[in-house]
Each structure stands twice: as C-alpha cells, then as structure tokens.
C-alpha positions in Angstrom: 0.0 0.2 0.2 1.4 3.7 -0.7 -1.2 5.8 0.7 -4.0 5.7 3.7 -6.4 8.4 3.7 -6.4 9.9 6.7 -9.7 11.9 5.6 -11.6 11.8 2.1 -12.3 15.5 1.9 -15.5 17.0 0.5 -15.4 14.6 -2.6 -12.5 12.9 -4.1 -12.4 10.3 -6.6 -10.4 7.9 -8.6 -9.9 9.0 -12.4 -8.0 8.7 -15.5 -8.7 10.0 -18.6 -12.2 7.9 -18.7 -14.5 5.1 -20.5 -15.5 7.0 -24.2 -17.7 5.2 -26.1 -20.3 4.0 -24.4 -23.3 6.8 -24.2 -25.0 4.5 -26.6 -25.0 1.9 -23.6 -25.8 5.1 -20.9 -22.6 5.0 -19.3 -20.8 8.6 -19.8 -16.9 8.8 -20.2 -16.4 9.7 -16.4 -12.5 10.8 -16.0 -11.1 14.3 -14.9 -13.3 17.5 -14.7 -9.8 19.0 -15.9 -8.1 17.2 -18.8 -5.2 18.7 -18.4 -4.2 19.1 -14.9 -5.1 15.1 -14.6 -2.7 14.9 -17.6 0.2 16.8 -16.2 0.0 15.5 -13.1 0.4 12.5 -14.7 3.3 13.8 -16.6 5.4 14.6 -14.2 5.8 11.8 -12.1 6.5 9.8 -15.2 2.9 8.3 -15.5 1.4 7.6 -18.9 -1.3 11.2 -19.5 -3.7 8.7 -21.6 -4.2 10.0 -24.9 -7.0 12.4 -26.5 -9.6 13.7 -24.3 -13.4 11.8 -25.1 -12.1 10.1 -27.9 -8.8 8.3 -27.1 -8.7 4.2 -26.2 -5.7 4.8 -23.8 -6.8 6.0 -20.2 -3.6 6.5 -18.8 -2.5 6.2 -15.3 -5.2 6.9 -12.3 -4.9 9.8 -10.0 -7.4 11.7 -7.5 -9.3 14.6 -8.0 -10.7 16.2 -5.1 -13.0 19.2 -5.1 -12.7 22.1 -3.2 -11.0 20.8 0.1 -10.2 18.4 2.9 -8.5 15.4 1.1 -5.6 14.4 4.0 -3.2 11.3 3.2 -0.9 9.3 5.2 2.2 8.1 2.5 2.8 4.5 3.6 6.0 3.9 0.8 8.3 6.2 -0.6 6.8 7.9 -4.1 7.1 11.0 -6.2 3.8 13.1 -6.2 2.3 16.0 -8.1 -0.4 18.4 -7.2 -2.0 20.1 -10.1 -5.3 22.2 -10.8 -7.5 24.4 -8.3 -4.8 25.8 -5.4 -5.7 24.3 -2.1 -2.6 24.9 -0.4 -1.3 21.7 -0.3 1.1 20.6 2.7 3.4 18.1 3.6 3.8 17.4 7.3 1.9 21.3 7.9 4.7 22.9 5.4 3.8 24.1 2.4 4.2 21.8 -1.0 4.4 23.8 -4.8 2.0 22.4 -6.9 2.6 21.7 -10.8 5.9 20.4 -9.8 7.0 16.8 -8.5 7.8 16.1 -5.2 9.4 12.9 -3.5 7.7 11.7 -0.2 8.5 9.4 2.6 6.9 6.8 4.5 4.8 8.3 7.4 4.6 12.2 5.5 1.5 13.5 5.7 -0.1 15.1 2.4 -2.8 17.6 2.8 -5.1 19.8 1.3 -6.8 23.1 2.5 -9.9 25.0 1.4 -9.5 26.1 -2.1 -8.1 29.5 -2.5 -8.9 29.3 -6.9 -10.3 26.8 -9.0 -12.3 23.9 -8.4 -10.8 20.6 -8.3 -7.6 19.6 -7.4 -5.3 16.4 -8.6 -3.1 14.5 -7.1 -0.7 11.7 -9.2 1.8 9.5 -7.8 4.6 7.7 -9.9 2.7 4.4 -10.9 -0.7 5.6 -11.0 -3.2 4.4 -8.4 -4.0 0.8 -8.8 -7.4 -0.1 -8.8 -9.3 -2.7 -11.0 -10.5 -1.5 -14.6 -14.7 -1.2 -15.9 -15.0 -1.6 -19.1 -11.3 -0.2 -19.9 -11.1 2.7 -17.4 -10.5 2.9 -13.8 -12.3 6.1 -13.6 -14.8 6.4 -10.7 -18.5 7.2 -11.4 -20.3 7.5 -8.3 -23.7 7.5 -9.7 -23.3 4.3 -11.3 -21.7 2.9 -8.8 -18.5 1.6 -11.1 -15.1 2.3 -11.3 -12.3 3.4 -8.6 -12.8 2.4 -5.0 -15.7 0.5 -5.1 -17.7 3.1 -7.6 -17.6 5.3 -4.7 -15.9 8.4 -3.1 -12.8 8.2 -1.1 -13.3 8.0 2.8 -11.3 7.9 5.6 -9.4 4.4 6.3 -9.2 3.5 2.7 -5.7 2.2 1.6 -4.8 3.2 -1.8 -1.9 1.1 -4.2 0.1 2.1 -6.6 1.8 0.4 -9.9 5.2 -0.1 -10.0 7.0 3.5 -11.4 8.1 3.5 -14.9 11.0 5.6 -14.0 13.8 5.8 -11.2 12.3 8.3 -7.8 15.3 10.0 -8.6 15.3 11.2 -11.7 11.3 12.4 -10.9 11.7 14.4 -8.1 11.4 17.8 -9.1 10.7 18.3 -12.6 7.8 20.8 -13.1 5.7 22.5 -15.5 7.0 25.7 -17.7 6.1 28.6 -15.8 4.3 30.1 -19.1 1.7 26.7 -18.9 0.7 26.9 -15.4 -3.3 28.1 -15.8 -5.0 30.6 -13.7 -8.2 30.0 -12.3 -11.1 32.7 -11.9 -13.2 34.2 -10.4 -14.3 35.4 -14.3 -14.4 32.6 -17.2 -14.6 33.0 -20.9 -16.0 29.8 -21.7 -16.1 28.4 -25.9 -18.4 27.2 -27.3 -20.3 25.6 -31.0 -23.9 26.7 -31.0 -26.3 24.0 -31.5 -27.7 21.2 -32.0 -31.4 22.9 -31.2 -30.2 26.3 -31.1 -32.6 27.1 -34.2 -36.0 27.0 -31.2 -34.2 29.9 -29.7 -34.9 33.3 -30.4 -32.1 35.5 -31.7 -32.2 37.5 -28.7 -32.2 34.7 -26.5 -29.0 33.5 -28.4 -27.1 36.9 -28.1 -28.2 37.2 -24.5 -27.0 33.7 -23.7 -23.2 34.9 -25.3 -23.3 38.4 -23.8 -24.1 37.9 -20.2 -22.7 37.1 -17.2 -23.7 33.5 -16.1 -23.0 32.6 -12.1 -22.6 28.7 -11.4 -24.9 27.6 -9.1 -24.1 25.4 -6.1 -26.8 23.0 -7.5 -23.6 22.2 -9.7 -21.6 18.4 -9.8 -19.7 16.5 -12.1 -22.9 15.2 -14.2 -24.0 19.1 -14.5 -23.0 22.7 -13.9 -26.3 25.1 -14.0 -26.0 28.7 -14.3 -28.0 31.4 -12.9 -29.1 34.2 -15.4 -31.9 35.7 -17.3 -34.3 33.7 -19.1 -34.0 32.0 -22.5 -36.9 32.4 -24.9 -38.0 30.6 -28.0 -39.6 30.8 -31.2 -43.1 29.7 -31.9 -43.1 25.9 -31.1 -43.5 23.8 -34.6 -46.9 21.8 -34.7 -45.0 18.2 -35.1 -42.8 18.9 -32.0 -46.0 20.3 -30.1 -47.3 16.3 -31.1 -44.4 14.4 -30.6 -42.8 16.2 -27.5 -45.2 18.3 -25.7 -46.3 22.1 -25.6 -43.3 23.0 -22.8 -41.4 25.3 -25.3 -37.9 23.8 -24.1 -38.9 20.1 -24.9 -37.8 18.0 -27.7 -37.8 14.5 -28.7 -35.4 13.1 -26.8 -31.9 12.9 -28.5 -28.4 12.3 -27.5 -26.5 14.5 -25.6 -22.9 15.1 -26.4 -20.4 15.8 -23.5 -20.3 19.6 -23.0 -23.9 20.0 -24.1 -25.8 23.0 -22.5 -30.1 22.2 -22.0 -32.1 24.5 -20.9 -35.0 23.5 -19.1 -37.9 25.8 -19.6 -35.9 28.2 -20.4 -34.4 28.8 -17.1 -31.0 28.1 -15.6 -28.6 26.8 -18.8 -26.8 23.2 -17.6 -23.8 22.0 -18.8 -23.6 18.2 -18.9 -20.4 17.4 -17.6 -18.4 13.9 -18.0 -20.6 12.7 -15.5 -23.7 13.4 -17.9 -26.6 11.4 -19.3 -26.3 10.4 -22.9 -29.9 11.2 -23.8 -32.1 13.8 -23.1 -35.7 15.7 -24.1 -34.7 19.4 -23.6 -33.1 21.6 -26.0 -29.6 22.6 -26.4 -28.6 25.7 -27.3 -24.6 25.2 -27.7 -22.3 22.7 -26.6 -19.0 24.0 -24.4 -15.9 22.9 -26.8 -13.7 20.4 -25.3 -10.4 22.0 -24.5 -12.6 24.2 -22.7 -14.6 21.3 -20.1 -11.9 22.1 -17.7 -12.9 25.5 -17.5 -16.2 24.5 -16.0 -14.9 21.9 -14.0 -12.8 24.4 -12.2 -15.6 27.4 -11.7 -16.4 27.5 -8.5 -20.3 28.7 -7.1 -21.0 32.0 -7.4 -18.3 32.6 -10.3 -19.1 34.3 -13.2 -18.9 32.7 -16.7 -19.2 33.9 -20.3 -19.8 31.8 -23.2 -18.2 32.6 -26.5 -19.2 31.1 -29.8 -16.4 29.4 -32.2 -16.7 27.7 -35.0 -16.1 23.5 -35.3 -13.1 23.9 -37.1 -11.7 26.6 -33.6 -12.9 24.3 -31.5 -10.7 20.7 -33.1 -7.6 23.5 -33.3 -8.5 24.3 -29.5 -8.6 20.8 -28.4 -5.3 19.8 -30.4 -3.6 22.7 -28.9 -4.6 21.6 -25.2 -3.6 17.5 -26.3 -0.4 19.1 -27.8 0.5 20.5 -24.2 0.3 17.6 -22.4 3.7 16.5 -23.2 7.4 15.9 -22.4 8.1 19.1 -24.0 6.1 21.0 -21.5 8.4 19.7 -18.3 11.6 21.0 -17.2 13.9 19.7 -14.3 14.4 22.3 -11.5 
C-alpha cells in the first residue's frame, strides 16, 4: 500500500482519462473534470497521461480528483507525487508544498489539502498510478453508476490506496515541474468557448445574443454530471406543430436525442445546464450550445458564485483548440528544476 486516507475531503474520486465510446449504452465517459490538470500531474511523476480526451482508447494512469477542500493522506511507501489544478494550499507535514511540480515523499509523511484559494478541483498523481480494477477499460469513478475507482464511490477515512510500480527511478522524477508560462490561472471570471447547437434554431435570436453576452453565475447545484448557471430567462421561437405533437407544449422540450459531453440544456428556458463528464447520454430539452472539449476543464474548475461568459466559435476552432490542449500535455512542457 502507498497511501492511507486520513480524510476523504468533500468529494475525492479516482480518475483516469475515462471510458469513451459507451454513451450509446447510457454510460458516460467520466474521467477528469479538468483533463489538462490530471494529464500534467501524471506526466510530472512519469505516468501515462492517456490519449485524446473523450475519444482516445488509452485512458492512461489514474490519480485523485479532490473537490474544494479536505483530502488528507498518510504516505505508507516512498513515492513521487505531483499536485495540480485548483490551489487547495497543499502541505506536506504541515509545510507548503509547491504545485505543478514533482515532489518526493517518504513513509510516514502526511499530505493535506486545505480550502481552495482558486479553482474547484485539485489533482494528485503518484508514480505508477493508483491501482484499482478496471471497468470497461478504465479506472475512472462514476459514483452514480457505482463503477470504477474504489468500489465506485468517493474516498473515505480508513481507505488504503495501492500504486502500480513506478515506470522510472524516483530520483529521476523528483523536482520536475511544468514550464511556468503553461501554469493556468483560475477564476473568478471564466471565458468558455462553445459551438452553437444542436437546437439553437429553437431559440429566439435575441435569446442567443443574451446567452452569449450575459454574465452567468455558477449555481451551488452543480456537480460532475451537470453545471447549472443562473441568469436571465431565454425565450423560444413559436413551437412547430410536430414538436407539440411529439414532445408536448413546453417550448424547451424536444424528442429525446443524444447529448454530447458539454451539451448545454435549457429546461423551461431557465438556468442553462452544462452536461459534464458524468452526464446522461439522452435528454429531452433543447440544447442551445455545446462547450468545446478544450474548455470543459474551465467549467470543471469554476466555483459556485463565479461568473462565466460563453463565446461562440466554429467547429474548426474547437478542433484546433483541442489539438493545442493535447499538444501541451507532453514531455516538452516539463523541465527539470
């Protein structure tokens, strides 16, 4: 065993890059809410960061995703760790530990995350990756489906975690760090890129403008399944007869169709909901837009009460942004301290 869980924090789960390809069966991909942060944490400690977010077949190694505050671990065997993502003021034996850097830890050390100072989700990777059984090719936890991770649930006090053998000597990994210019800045305002559709044609043009121009505040009623935004009501065009016959009179209702990861439903025209990595595969509400894959991490790092502005881009721009994101998750982004 490598770690003992002294405190599971608010909500800490084991995640690798996820299990894409199963939406048709009702199983979402899961994986990290912030792909960049987990990918870099893994790279820093010599692990496999996985390939191609949401479409790749190699999920990479598993680490921990901790929400907002409270995770505390005792080290049971020497290893190298890296803490990335939200700044939860990590400490090692009560002393601050640098983020976005590989750090060697010894048996008996205690790693603790405090209340977040920026961002929402912190990632902790250890050399070799967290070793739990795979479900459909991935170790990613989906707590609603009770699969993946540790018995399909969040961590709790008394759990023990095993890591797989490190792929590189620990001495070679210690003090590796992310290039300073690549360290992201989190909140309190977020600019999230979207591709309009697939049902933007059902909304009034003025409502689409409102959606793109208004400040939207993240609601506390948000999680890895869906992130709800508070703002003005959005109105719909006169309802086609076929939709009244097939889906009812509510203007936000459609005949159930597939929901892409990042799809933004607007039930009743109120409080748009970004369906995230644990979101459903089908739904009956109109989707005004879809968050691009490269910006899902921004949604995952937004804290309740923080403000988001949505910005429309083309599908070509969305693909280019994802390529840029994936390109940054490489050895070229790591330097020796």
